[in-house]
C-alpha positions in Angstrom: -23.8 -4.4 34.3 -24.0 -4.5 30.7 -24.8 -1.3 28.7 -27.6 -1.2 26.5 -27.7 -1.2 22.7 -28.6 2.8 22.8 -25.7 3.6 25.1 -23.4 1.4 22.8 -24.5 3.2 19.8 -23.9 6.5 21.1 -20.7 5.8 22.4 -19.4 4.2 19.2 -20.8 7.2 17.3 -18.9 9.6 19.4 -15.7 7.5 19.3 -15.9 7.7 15.4 -16.4 11.5 15.4 -13.3 11.8 17.7 -11.3 9.5 15.5 -12.1 11.9 12.5 -11.1 14.9 14.2 -7.9 13.3 15.2 -7.4 12.4 11.7 -8.0 15.8 10.3 -5.7 17.4 12.6 -2.8 15.1 11.9 -3.3 15.3 8.2 -3.5 19.0 8.5 -0.1 19.0 10.6 1.4 16.8 8.1 0.4 18.8 5.2 1.9 21.8 6.8 5.0 20.1 7.6 5.7 18.7 4.1 4.6 22.1 2.5 7.6 23.9 3.9 11.3 23.5 4.0 12.3 19.9 5.2 14.9 21.1 7.4 12.9 23.5 9.1 9.8 21.1 9.3 12.1 18.4 11.2 13.7 21.1 13.4 10.1 22.3 14.5 9.0 18.7 15.1 12.2 18.1 17.4 11.5 21.4 19.0 8.0 20.5 19.8 9.0 17.7 22.0 10.5 18.6 25.4 13.6 17.0 26.7 12.1 16.2 29.9 9.6 13.8 27.9 12.2 11.7 26.5 
């Protein structure tokens, strides 16, 4: 079944909004990371990943 033009347009708009939110969250996280001490920032990123995920 082929989706109609309205459904496709709505899904693309939702996708665009989610990408913008994703980008803002990552820009904020990057800004907060580089605004502090580099060693502390790198340590915080490394500590945020669990060993079971590696």
